[in-house]
Biopython code that builds the backbone (N, CA, C, O; Angstrom):
import numpy as np
from Bio.PDB.StructureBuilder import StructureBuilder

atoms = [
    (1, "MET", "N", (1.054, 42.676, 26.533)),
    (1, "MET", "CA", (2.113, 41.465, 26.552)),
    (1, "MET", "C", (1.442, 40.236, 27.019)),
    (1, "MET", "O", (2.040, 39.210, 26.696)),
    (2, "ARG", "N", (0.305, 40.063, 27.727)),
    (2, "ARG", "CA", (-0.323, 38.857, 28.173)),
    (2, "ARG", "C", (-0.914, 38.191, 26.739)),
    (2, "ARG", "O", (-0.832, 36.983, 26.518)),
    (3, "LYS", "N", (-1.452, 39.044, 25.901)),
    (3, "LYS", "CA", (-1.923, 38.459, 24.720)),
    (3, "LYS", "C", (-0.939, 37.757, 23.823)),
    (3, "LYS", "O", (-1.308, 36.767, 23.190)),
    (4, "ASN", "N", (0.102, 38.142, 23.747)),
    (4, "ASN", "CA", (1.479, 37.484, 23.041)),
    (4, "ASN", "C", (1.688, 36.098, 23.738)),
    (4, "ASN", "O", (1.899, 35.035, 23.154)),
    (5, "ASN", "N", (1.595, 36.287, 25.056)),
    (5, "ASN", "CA", (1.890, 34.931, 25.775)),
    (5, "ASN", "C", (0.856, 33.842, 25.206)),
    (5, "ASN", "O", (1.149, 32.803, 24.614)),
    (6, "ILE", "N", (-0.279, 34.273, 25.490)),
    (6, "ILE", "CA", (-1.365, 33.563, 24.992)),
    (6, "ILE", "C", (-1.320, 32.856, 23.526)),
    (6, "ILE", "O", (-1.569, 31.677, 23.271)),
    (7, "ASP", "N", (-0.973, 33.796, 22.717)),
    (7, "ASP", "CA", (-0.906, 33.355, 21.291)),
    (7, "ASP", "C", (0.349, 32.551, 21.233)),
    (7, "ASP", "O", (0.311, 31.730, 20.317)),
    (8, "VAL", "N", (1.537, 32.534, 21.986)),
    (8, "VAL", "CA", (2.749, 31.564, 21.824)),
    (8, "VAL", "C", (2.096, 30.417, 22.326)),
    (8, "VAL", "O", (2.324, 29.441, 21.611)),
    (9, "GLU", "N", (1.335, 30.165, 23.338)),
    (9, "GLU", "CA", (0.954, 29.001, 23.978)),
    (9, "GLU", "C", (-0.097, 28.406, 22.988)),
    (9, "GLU", "O", (-0.092, 27.180, 22.881)),
    (10, "LEU", "N", (-0.890, 29.035, 22.339)),
    (10, "LEU", "CA", (-1.863, 28.617, 21.234)),
    (10, "LEU", "C", (-1.091, 27.978, 20.330)),
    (10, "LEU", "O", (-1.339, 26.781, 20.187)),
    (11, "VAL", "N", (-0.139, 28.493, 19.617)),
    (11, "VAL", "CA", (0.834, 28.013, 18.697)),
    (11, "VAL", "C", (1.504, 26.694, 19.160)),
    (11, "VAL", "O", (1.509, 25.666, 18.483)),
    (12, "LYS", "N", (2.067, 26.831, 20.384)),
    (12, "LYS", "CA", (2.658, 25.562, 20.897)),
    (12, "LYS", "C", (1.808, 24.282, 20.995)),
    (12, "LYS", "O", (2.198, 23.125, 20.843)),
    (13, "CYS", "N", (0.446, 24.764, 21.307)),
    (13, "CYS", "CA", (-0.618, 23.614, 21.358)),
    (13, "CYS", "C", (-1.030, 23.054, 20.079)),
    (13, "CYS", "O", (-1.322, 21.875, 19.880)),
    (14, "ILE", "N", (-1.029, 24.108, 19.132)),
    (14, "ILE", "CA", (-1.059, 23.593, 17.705)),
    (14, "ILE", "C", (-0.072, 22.675, 17.261)),
    (14, "ILE", "O", (-0.425, 21.623, 16.729)),
    (15, "LEU", "N", (1.198, 22.971, 17.429)),
    (15, "LEU", "CA", (2.294, 21.884, 16.952)),
    (15, "LEU", "C", (2.206, 20.721, 17.737)),
    (15, "LEU", "O", (2.396, 19.603, 17.257)),
    (16, "LYS", "N", (1.925, 20.924, 18.935)),
    (16, "LYS", "CA", (1.943, 19.569, 19.685)),
    (16, "LYS", "C", (0.712, 18.742, 19.166)),
    (16, "LYS", "O", (0.908, 17.560, 18.883)),
    (17, "THR", "N", (-0.396, 19.215, 19.038)),
    (17, "THR", "CA", (-1.515, 18.453, 18.598)),
    (17, "THR", "C", (-1.208, 17.911, 17.146)),
    (17, "THR", "O", (-1.592, 16.785, 16.832)),
    (18, "ARG", "N", (-0.530, 18.697, 16.278)),
    (18, "ARG", "CA", (-0.307, 18.127, 15.024)),
    (18, "ARG", "C", (0.710, 16.895, 15.183)),
    (18, "ARG", "O", (0.469, 15.849, 14.579)),
    (19, "ARG", "N", (1.774, 17.011, 15.945)),
    (19, "ARG", "CA", (2.722, 15.854, 16.222)),
    (19, "ARG", "C", (1.854, 14.721, 16.763)),
    (19, "ARG", "O", (1.945, 13.604, 16.254)),
    (20, "ASP", "N", (0.940, 14.983, 17.865)),
    (20, "ASP", "CA", (0.213, 13.930, 18.173)),
    (20, "ASP", "C", (-0.667, 13.093, 17.181)),
    (20, "ASP", "O", (-0.944, 11.900, 17.309)),
    (21, "LEU", "N", (-1.052, 13.923, 16.181)),
    (21, "LEU", "CA", (-1.851, 13.549, 15.032)),
    (21, "LEU", "C", (-1.041, 12.493, 14.329)),
    (21, "LEU", "O", (-1.444, 11.352, 14.101)),
    (22, "GLU", "N", (0.126, 12.971, 14.011)),
    (22, "GLU", "CA", (1.182, 12.207, 13.291)),
    (22, "GLU", "C", (1.394, 10.766, 13.844)),
    (22, "GLU", "O", (1.339, 9.710, 13.215)),
    (23, "VAL", "N", (1.656, 10.972, 15.194)),
    (23, "VAL", "CA", (2.064, 9.908, 15.886)),
    (23, "VAL", "C", (0.833, 8.662, 15.848)),
    (23, "VAL", "O", (1.057, 7.463, 15.681)),
    (24, "ALA", "N", (-0.346, 9.223, 16.027)),
    (24, "ALA", "CA", (-1.508, 8.476, 15.989)),
    (24, "ALA", "C", (-1.611, 7.738, 14.756)),
    (24, "ALA", "O", (-1.760, 6.516, 14.780)),
    (25, "ASN", "N", (-1.539, 8.422, 13.623)),
    (25, "ASN", "CA", (-1.721, 8.201, 12.444)),
    (25, "ASN", "C", (-0.615, 6.858, 12.063)),
    (25, "ASN", "O", (-0.950, 5.841, 11.456)),
    (26, "LYS", "N", (0.695, 7.147, 12.566)),
    (26, "LYS", "CA", (1.668, 6.170, 12.419)),
    (26, "LYS", "C", (1.419, 4.727, 13.100)),
    (26, "LYS", "O", (1.683, 3.627, 12.616)),
    (27, "ASN", "N", (0.928, 4.979, 14.161)),
    (27, "ASN", "CA", (0.434, 3.920, 15.221)),
    (27, "ASN", "C", (-0.553, 3.078, 14.794)),
    (27, "ASN", "O", (-0.537, 1.867, 15.015)),
    (28, "PHE", "N", (-1.589, 3.769, 14.071)),
    (28, "PHE", "CA", (-2.814, 3.203, 13.521)),
    (28, "PHE", "C", (-2.346, 2.234, 12.491)),
    (28, "PHE", "O", (-2.809, 1.093, 12.524)),
    (29, "GLU", "N", (-1.495, 2.560, 11.597)),
    (29, "GLU", "CA", (-0.994, 1.804, 10.511)),
    (29, "GLU", "C", (-0.408, 0.467, 10.780)),
    (29, "GLU", "O", (-0.411, -0.454, 9.963)),
    (30, "GLN", "N", (0.196, 0.406, 12.218)),
    (30, "GLN", "CA", (0.669, -0.747, 12.622)),
    (30, "GLN", "C", (-0.373, -1.560, 13.663)),
    (30, "GLN", "O", (-0.136, -2.720, 13.999)),
    (31, "ALA", "N", (-1.262, -1.006, 14.019)),
    (31, "ALA", "CA", (-2.073, -1.398, 14.905)),
    (31, "ALA", "C", (-2.862, -2.726, 14.752)),
    (31, "ALA", "O", (-3.233, -2.898, 13.591)),
    (32, "GLU", "N", (-3.230, -3.743, 15.644)),
    (32, "GLU", "CA", (-3.866, -4.851, 15.363)),
    (32, "GLU", "C", (-4.873, -4.797, 16.597)),
    (32, "GLU", "O", (-4.752, -4.083, 17.593)),
    (33, "GLY", "N", (-6.012, -5.809, 16.287)),
    (33, "GLY", "CA", (-6.882, -5.880, 17.328)),
    (33, "GLY", "C", (-7.872, -4.750, 17.890)),
    (33, "GLY", "O", (-8.612, -4.067, 17.182)),
    (34, "ASP", "N", (-7.763, -4.672, 19.221)),
    (34, "ASP", "CA", (-8.358, -3.702, 20.034)),
    (34, "ASP", "C", (-7.715, -2.413, 19.673)),
    (34, "ASP", "O", (-8.511, -1.486, 19.523)),
    (35, "LEU", "N", (-6.393, -2.126, 19.490)),
    (35, "LEU", "CA", (-5.617, -1.104, 19.407)),
    (35, "LEU", "C", (-6.118, -0.276, 18.067)),
    (35, "LEU", "O", (-5.850, 0.925, 18.016)),
    (36, "ILE", "N", (-6.745, -0.814, 17.128)),
    (36, "ILE", "CA", (-7.082, -0.175, 15.964)),
    (36, "ILE", "C", (-8.237, 0.965, 16.369)),
    (36, "ILE", "O", (-8.302, 2.085, 15.862)),
    (37, "ASP", "N", (-9.089, 0.462, 17.345)),
    (37, "ASP", "CA", (-10.181, 1.425, 17.733)),
    (37, "ASP", "C", (-9.558, 2.408, 18.716)),
    (37, "ASP", "O", (-10.024, 3.542, 18.828)),
    (38, "TYR", "N", (-8.570, 2.016, 19.390)),
    (38, "TYR", "CA", (-7.943, 3.230, 20.267)),
    (38, "TYR", "C", (-7.313, 4.208, 19.379)),
    (38, "TYR", "O", (-7.555, 5.410, 19.490)),
    (39, "TYR", "N", (-6.551, 3.755, 18.542)),
    (39, "TYR", "CA", (-5.735, 4.751, 17.493)),
    (39, "TYR", "C", (-6.858, 5.524, 16.652)),
    (39, "TYR", "O", (-6.648, 6.706, 16.382)),
    (40, "LEU", "N", (-7.994, 4.932, 16.243)),
    (40, "LEU", "CA", (-8.811, 5.695, 15.638)),
    (40, "LEU", "C", (-9.585, 6.723, 16.229)),
    (40, "LEU", "O", (-10.065, 7.611, 15.524)),
    (41, "TYR", "N", (-9.790, 6.680, 17.720)),
    (41, "TYR", "CA", (-10.264, 7.348, 18.734)),
    (41, "TYR", "C", (-9.190, 8.682, 18.792)),
    (41, "TYR", "O", (-9.537, 9.855, 18.657)),
    (42, "GLN", "N", (-7.905, 8.232, 19.009)),
    (42, "GLN", "CA", (-7.089, 9.441, 18.889)),
    (42, "GLN", "C", (-6.726, 10.248, 17.869)),
    (42, "GLN", "O", (-6.222, 11.357, 18.046)),
    (43, "ILE", "N", (-6.988, 9.678, 16.614)),
    (43, "ILE", "CA", (-6.995, 10.433, 15.393)),
    (43, "ILE", "C", (-8.198, 11.407, 15.438)),
    (43, "ILE", "O", (-8.141, 12.601, 15.144)),
    (44, "LYS", "N", (-9.358, 10.689, 15.871)),
    (44, "LYS", "CA", (-10.523, 11.711, 15.599)),
    (44, "LYS", "C", (-10.378, 12.878, 16.657)),
    (44, "LYS", "O", (-10.548, 14.068, 16.392)),
    (45, "ALA", "N", (-10.088, 12.438, 17.715)),
    (45, "ALA", "CA", (-9.857, 13.357, 19.031)),
    (45, "ALA", "C", (-8.749, 14.640, 18.586)),
    (45, "ALA", "O", (-8.938, 15.833, 18.823)),
    (46, "ASN", "N", (-7.623, 14.082, 17.923)),
    (46, "ASN", "CA", (-6.680, 15.187, 17.708)),
    (46, "ASN", "C", (-7.112, 16.027, 16.418)),
    (46, "ASN", "O", (-6.895, 17.238, 16.361)),
    (47, "LYS", "N", (-7.746, 15.309, 15.369)),
    (47, "LYS", "CA", (-8.258, 16.113, 14.430)),
    (47, "LYS", "C", (-9.242, 17.166, 14.854)),
    (47, "LYS", "O", (-9.076, 18.261, 14.316)),
    (48, "ALA", "N", (-10.264, 17.055, 15.738)),
    (48, "ALA", "CA", (-11.127, 17.981, 16.401)),
    (48, "ALA", "C", (-10.493, 18.969, 17.279)),
    (48, "ALA", "O", (-10.925, 20.121, 17.303)),
    (49, "LYS", "N", (-9.540, 18.619, 17.972)),
    (49, "LYS", "CA", (-8.663, 19.565, 18.653)),
    (49, "LYS", "C", (-8.088, 20.581, 17.638)),
    (49, "LYS", "O", (-8.269, 21.798, 17.606)),
    (50, "LEU", "N", (-7.390, 19.839, 16.860)),
    (50, "LEU", "CA", (-6.557, 20.788, 15.785)),
    (50, "LEU", "C", (-7.638, 21.827, 14.967)),
    (50, "LEU", "O", (-7.306, 22.984, 14.709)),
    (51, "ASP", "N", (-8.842, 21.328, 14.628)),
    (51, "ASP", "CA", (-9.652, 22.113, 14.081)),
    (51, "ASP", "C", (-10.138, 23.335, 14.824)),
    (51, "ASP", "O", (-10.356, 24.434, 14.314)),
    (52, "TYR", "N", (-10.285, 22.994, 16.133)),
    (52, "TYR", "CA", (-10.857, 24.125, 17.258)),
    (52, "TYR", "C", (-9.426, 25.163, 17.299)),
    (52, "TYR", "O", (-9.506, 26.392, 17.289)),
    (53, "LEU", "N", (-8.383, 24.546, 17.337)),
    (53, "LEU", "CA", (-7.071, 25.447, 17.630)),
    (53, "LEU", "C", (-6.870, 26.472, 16.374)),
    (53, "LEU", "O", (-6.594, 27.668, 16.462)),
    (54, "ILE", "N", (-7.073, 25.727, 15.206)),
    (54, "ILE", "CA", (-6.980, 26.533, 14.030)),
    (54, "ILE", "C", (-7.884, 27.517, 13.877)),
    (54, "ILE", "O", (-7.503, 28.594, 13.417)),
    (55, "LYS", "N", (-9.122, 27.337, 14.207)),
    (55, "LYS", "CA", (-10.116, 28.189, 14.250)),
    (55, "LYS", "C", (-9.919, 29.526, 15.111)),
    (55, "LYS", "O", (-10.240, 30.652, 14.729)),
    (56, "GLU", "N", (-9.268, 29.166, 16.478)),
    (56, "GLU", "CA", (-8.915, 30.246, 17.433)),
    (56, "GLU", "C", (-7.919, 31.052, 16.616)),
    (56, "GLU", "O", (-8.096, 32.258, 16.447)),
    (57, "VAL", "N", (-6.948, 30.452, 16.141)),
    (57, "VAL", "CA", (-5.765, 31.343, 15.644)),
    (57, "VAL", "C", (-6.412, 32.179, 14.533)),
    (57, "VAL", "O", (-6.134, 33.376, 14.458)),
    (58, "LYS", "N", (-7.229, 31.631, 13.699)),
    (58, "LYS", "CA", (-7.730, 32.541, 12.639)),
    (58, "LYS", "C", (-8.498, 33.919, 13.186)),
    (58, "LYS", "O", (-8.283, 35.019, 12.676)),
    (59, "GLN", "N", (-9.366, 33.721, 14.227)),
    (59, "GLN", "CA", (-9.999, 34.594, 14.948)),
    (59, "GLN", "C", (-9.198, 35.630, 15.348)),
    (59, "GLN", "O", (-9.616, 36.783, 15.457)),
    (60, "LYS", "N", (-7.949, 35.255, 15.597)),
    (60, "LYS", "CA", (-6.915, 36.217, 16.499)),
    (60, "LYS", "C", (-6.150, 36.983, 15.497)),
    (60, "LYS", "O", (-5.366, 37.885, 15.790)),
    (61, "GLY", "N", (-6.435, 36.550, 14.211)),
    (61, "GLY", "CA", (-5.606, 37.231, 12.850)),
    (61, "GLY", "C", (-4.452, 36.659, 12.629)),
    (61, "GLY", "O", (-3.618, 37.327, 12.017)),
    (62, "PHE", "N", (-4.153, 35.491, 12.998)),
    (62, "PHE", "CA", (-2.892, 34.734, 12.630)),
    (62, "PHE", "C", (-3.349, 33.972, 11.357)),
    (62, "PHE", "O", (-4.491, 33.544, 11.187)),
    (63, "SER", "N", (-2.024, 33.824, 10.238)),
    (63, "SER", "CA", (-2.415, 32.868, 9.345)),
    (63, "SER", "C", (-1.782, 31.489, 9.625)),
    (63, "SER", "O", (-0.974, 31.425, 10.552)),
    (64, "LEU", "N", (-2.053, 30.451, 8.962)),
    (64, "LEU", "CA", (-1.281, 29.198, 9.199)),
    (64, "LEU", "C", (0.123, 29.239, 8.668)),
    (64, "LEU", "O", (0.978, 28.519, 9.184)),
    (65, "ASP", "N", (0.395, 29.992, 7.724)),
    (65, "ASP", "CA", (1.820, 30.496, 7.063)),
    (65, "ASP", "C", (2.589, 30.752, 8.355)),
    (65, "ASP", "O", (3.590, 30.053, 8.510)),
    (66, "MET", "N", (2.266, 31.711, 9.389)),
    (66, "MET", "CA", (2.843, 32.163, 10.464)),
    (66, "MET", "C", (3.144, 31.045, 11.298)),
    (66, "MET", "O", (4.242, 30.936, 11.844)),
    (67, "ILE", "N", (2.257, 30.238, 11.422)),
    (67, "ILE", "CA", (2.467, 28.934, 12.419)),
    (67, "ILE", "C", (3.626, 28.111, 11.866)),
    (67, "ILE", "O", (4.553, 27.805, 12.616)),
    (68, "SER", "N", (3.613, 27.778, 10.712)),
    (68, "SER", "CA", (4.640, 26.955, 9.954)),
    (68, "SER", "C", (6.058, 27.748, 10.213)),
    (68, "SER", "O", (7.086, 27.193, 10.600)),
    (69, "GLU", "N", (5.927, 29.091, 9.940)),
    (69, "GLU", "CA", (7.337, 29.852, 10.146)),
    (69, "GLU", "C", (7.843, 29.698, 11.457)),
    (69, "GLU", "O", (9.056, 29.601, 11.642)),
    (70, "ILE", "N", (6.993, 29.665, 12.422)),
    (70, "ILE", "CA", (7.277, 29.614, 13.910)),
    (70, "ILE", "C", (7.685, 28.266, 14.279)),
    (70, "ILE", "O", (8.411, 28.067, 15.253)),
    (71, "GLU", "N", (7.209, 27.260, 13.475)),
    (71, "GLU", "CA", (7.582, 25.977, 13.667)),
    (71, "GLU", "C", (8.987, 25.633, 13.131)),
    (71, "GLU", "O", (9.793, 24.895, 13.699)),
    (72, "LEU", "N", (9.159, 26.246, 12.003)),
    (72, "LEU", "CA", (10.658, 26.133, 11.700)),
    (72, "LEU", "C", (11.770, 26.745, 12.511)),
    (72, "LEU", "O", (12.905, 26.282, 12.622)),
    (73, "ARG", "N", (11.314, 27.814, 13.050)),
    (73, "ARG", "CA", (12.292, 28.649, 14.034)),
    (73, "ARG", "C", (12.402, 27.731, 15.253)),
    (73, "ARG", "O", (13.474, 27.763, 15.858)),
    (74, "ILE", "N", (11.467, 26.943, 15.681)),
    (74, "ILE", "CA", (11.532, 26.433, 17.013)),
    (74, "ILE", "C", (12.281, 25.096, 16.716)),
    (74, "ILE", "O", (12.959, 24.648, 17.641)),
    (75, "SER", "N", (12.248, 24.473, 15.659)),
    (75, "SER", "CA", (12.881, 23.281, 15.259)),
    (75, "SER", "C", (14.518, 23.333, 15.174)),
    (75, "SER", "O", (15.150, 22.334, 14.832)),
]
sb = StructureBuilder()
sb.init_structure("model")
sb.init_model(0)
sb.init_chain("A")
sb.init_seg("    ")
for serial, (resi, resn, name, xyz) in enumerate(atoms, 1):
    if name == "N":
        sb.init_residue(resn, " ", resi, " ")
    sb.init_atom(name, np.array(xyz, "f"), 0.0, 1.0, " ", f" {name:<3s}", serial, name[0])
structure = sb.get_structure()
């Protein structure tokens, strides 16, 4: 049971990180001046986090299709 809770939290973290990355990309498109560097940092950090989380999911035997299906159910 504990393993399932961890997996659910991992999926939630992936979904949140994906949303954060989308927001950072949108904000970057509108950014000016020093904010350009800030949003570039956010984009890079979220991509690195997402890569790590996806690697964790794959190691646990999940597929990305399963995460997309869960995302649709949550929405």
